[in-house]
C-alpha positions in Angstrom: 0.0 0.0 0.0 1.3 3.3 -1.0 2.2 5.8 1.9 -0.2 8.7 2.3 1.3 12.1 1.3 2.5 14.0 4.4 0.3 17.0 5.3 2.3 20.3 5.8 0.5 23.5 5.4 2.0 27.0 6.3 0.7 28.4 9.5 -0.8 25.0 10.7 0.8 23.4 13.8 2.0 19.9 13.7 2.9 17.3 16.3 6.1 15.4 15.4 7.7 12.2 16.9 11.1 10.9 15.9 11.9 7.5 17.4 15.2 5.6 17.5 15.6 2.5 15.4 14.2 -0.4 17.2 13.6 2.0 20.1 17.4 2.2 20.6 18.9 4.9 22.7 19.6 8.1 20.8 20.9 10.3 23.6 23.4 9.0 26.0 24.6 12.2 28.0 23.7 15.8 28.2 26.1 16.8 25.5 24.1 14.7 23.0 20.8 16.4 24.1 22.5 19.8 23.7 23.9 18.9 20.2 20.4 17.8 19.1 18.9 21.1 20.4 21.7 23.2 18.7 20.9 21.7 15.3 17.2 21.9 15.8 17.4 25.5 16.7 19.7 26.2 13.7 17.6 24.5 11.1 14.3 25.7 12.5 15.4 29.2 12.1 16.9 28.6 8.7 13.7 27.0 7.3 11.3 29.2 9.2 9.8 26.7 11.5 8.6 27.8 14.9 9.2 25.5 17.8 6.4 25.8 20.4 7.1 22.7 22.6 9.5 19.7 22.8 10.8 16.9 24.8 13.9 14.9 24.3 13.6 11.5 25.6 16.4 8.8 25.7 15.1 7.0 22.6 12.6 9.5 21.0 11.8 13.1 20.5 8.5 14.9 20.5 8.1 18.4 18.9 5.1 20.9 18.4 5.9 23.2 15.6 4.5 25.7 12.9 5.9 25.8 9.5 6.0 28.9 7.3 6.4 27.0 4.2 5.2 23.6 2.7 8.7 22.0 2.8 9.9 23.6 6.1 9.5 20.8 8.4 10.9 18.1 6.0 13.9 20.2 5.5 14.5 20.8 9.2 14.2 17.2 10.0 16.4 16.0 7.2 19.2 18.4 8.0 18.9 17.9 11.7 18.9 14.1 11.3 21.9 14.2 8.9 24.1 16.3 11.3 22.9 14.6 14.6 23.5 11.0 13.2 26.9 11.9 12.0 27.9 13.5 15.4 26.4 10.6 17.4 28.2 7.8 15.4 31.5 9.6 15.4 31.3 10.3 19.2 30.2 6.9 20.3 32.1 4.8 17.7 29.2 3.3 15.8 27.9 3.2 12.3 24.6 2.9 10.4 21.2 4.3 11.0 20.0 5.9 14.2 16.4 6.8 13.5 13.4 4.6 12.8 12.6 5.5 9.2 10.5 8.7 8.6 9.5 10.8 11.3 5.8 10.8 12.0 3.6 13.8 12.3 0.0 15.0 12.4 -1.7 18.3 11.9 -3.1 20.1 15.0 -6.4 21.9 15.4 -4.8 24.8 17.3 -8.1 26.2 18.6 -9.0 23.0 20.4 -5.8 20.9 20.8 -2.7 23.2 20.9 -2.4 23.2 24.7 -3.6 19.6 24.9 -0.6 18.5 22.6 1.8 20.7 24.7 0.7 19.0 27.8 1.0 15.6 26.2 4.6 16.4 25.1 5.8 17.9 28.3 4.2 15.3 30.6 6.0 12.5 28.7 8.8 12.2 31.3 6.2 11.9 34.0 4.1 9.2 32.3 7.3 7.3 31.7 8.2 7.4 35.5 11.5 9.4 34.9 10.5 12.2 37.1 7.6 13.1 39.4 6.9 16.6 38.1 7.5 18.1 34.6 9.7 20.9 35.9 12.2 18.2 37.1 13.0 17.2 33.5 15.3 19.7 31.9 15.2 18.6 28.2 11.6 19.8 27.6 9.9 23.1 26.8 8.1 23.1 30.3 10.6 25.4 31.8 9.9 28.0 29.1 6.2 27.7 28.8 5.4 27.1 32.5 8.3 28.7 34.3 9.3 31.6 32.1 12.9 30.4 31.4 14.3 32.0 28.4 15.7 29.9 25.7 16.6 30.5 22.0 14.7 27.4 20.9 11.3 28.3 22.2 8.8 30.5 20.2 5.4 30.5 21.9 2.4 30.2 19.7 0.2 33.3 19.4 -2.5 31.5 21.3 -0.1 31.0 24.3 0.4 34.9 24.4 -3.4 35.2 25.0 -3.0 33.5 28.4 -2.2 36.8 30.0 -0.7 40.3 29.8 2.6 39.4 31.5 5.0 36.4 31.8 3.8 35.8 35.3 0.2 35.7 34.3 0.8 33.5 31.3 3.0 31.0 33.1 0.5 30.8 36.0 -2.4 30.1 33.7 -0.3 27.6 31.9 0.7 25.6 34.8 -3.0 25.6 36.0 -3.8 23.4 32.9 -1.6 20.7 34.3 -3.7 20.2 37.3 -6.0 18.1 35.4 -4.6 15.0 33.7 -5.3 14.2 30.1 -8.1 11.7 29.8 -7.3 8.2 28.4 -9.4 8.8 25.3 -7.5 12.0 24.7 -4.1 10.2 25.0 -5.5 7.6 22.5 -6.7 10.2 20.1 -3.3 12.0 20.1 -1.3 8.7 19.5 -3.7 7.4 16.8 -3.5 10.7 14.9 0.3 10.9 15.2 1.0 7.3 14.3 -1.4 7.3 11.4 -0.3 10.7 10.1 -3.9 12.0 10.3 -5.5 15.2 11.8 -6.1 15.9 15.5 -9.0 18.3 15.7 -12.8 18.7 15.2 -14.7 17.4 12.2 -14.9 20.9 10.7 -11.1 21.3 11.1 -10.5 17.9 9.4 -12.7 18.9 6.5 -10.9 22.2 6.1 -7.5 20.4 5.9 -8.8 17.9 3.6 -9.9 20.7 1.2 -6.6 22.5 1.6 -4.3 19.4 1.3 -6.3 17.2 -1.2 -5.8 14.3 1.1 -8.1 12.3 3.4 -7.7 13.2 7.1 -9.4 10.3 8.8 -8.8 6.6 8.9 -10.9 4.4 6.4 -13.5 2.3 8.0 -12.8 -1.3 7.6 -15.3 -3.2 5.3 -16.7 -6.6 6.0 -14.3 -9.3 5.9 -14.2 -11.9 3.1 -14.6 -15.4 4.4 
């Protein structure tokens, strides 16, 4: 079966996941995390992709981004992957691939799911049992979005800026969202959309993206099985 064309529309946020091949470790120490962040920042700025949220786990990465061009995300991930794999292999004395094929992505309905997706990303280390609180994991955007720490990588989405008129007001309101855990069906919807390359949003939003992209935005229903 042919792969569906990836949806990438300027101004529409996307959730991205990049996994290590066979779930192998992609980051061994803090220098590895820092190197990945450096190239992500470099190529995101070069290709005009805004980074709203991220988490770098030991064997995968989550990003929430908005491209300004149709090819921006693909160009960022290609250049980032090339430079980071070369660095990682040279440093750790290995050869061959590091990532699990193509990165996966899904388009996000910013009006209804932007903060949901950010929370999903930034709570990843907590769900994995690595830390008790998201602020305890330094390789995520939580420090910027929830605590106001400045970093060159972070570019808040315009909707984030509507949370308040000051950094204190915005970060307080942002942290308040984390008091309620994401429901199991929400977690499932995020993972399904991401793994299948579909759209996370309302039916109206899905129809809009289908018109703009010329591609279906929902999974096909399975027909009756032939016996």
